[in-house]
C-alpha positions, 0 to 999 in steps of 0.5 A: 973554737976561736983564738982570742987574738983574732976571733978566727974559727979553728979548722975542723979536722975529721980523720977519714978512719973516724967516720964509717962507710954507710950503705947508700942505694948499692953504693957507700957514702962517708959523711965528713961534715954536715953544716946544720946552719948553711945546709952544706954536706961534705960526703965521699961516695964509693961505687963499684963498676956498673953502679947507679943512683936513682934520678935526683934533683939538687936543690942547691949547687954541688961540686964533685971531685973525682978521686978514683975511677970514672962516672957520669950522668945517663943524661949527658955524654961526658964521663968524669975521670980522676982529678976532674971536677964537675960543678952542678947548678941548682935544680939539675936532674940527673942519674949518676952511674959508673961505667961497667968497664971501669977497672976500679971503684969510683970514689968522688968527694962532694960538696952538696948545698941543700937537699937531694930529691930522689925520683922513682921510675915514674918521676915521683919523689920518694926521698928528700935527703937534707942535712937533718936526714943525713945526720939521722942516717949517720947516727942510725948507722953508727948505732946499728954497727955499734959505734958508741961515740960517733964523731960530731960531724956538725961542730964548727 
């Protein structure tokens, strides 16, 4: 909705408890915003200590803010801790993990531009997850768990 005086778009507020956690490769994700025009996805991921995602390539840039715990990429020697931010350039390939000795769940907030391309152990692509696929995942999960009127996470 815009205000008539200056034609500025209103902020789009999504309450945390209004969107569900969705299983994702042994982790959980929560979609907050999916912009079907720009391809941007705002999503929180929660991971137990010792968790890992399959290797993946980002088709666009990604900004990750660590809210709790710690995480890294198997391909790098750094580990991101609470309140640290990681900027990932497009076309980067990496394998997300949380250290097994982490004493709490790791929670990260991601601003993803473009698709994620997941690779198997041979390096072959087995999933490309873009805005449309993310939105379908959200709606499928809401239906599965009986959420009758899911929050519209695409609205402007």
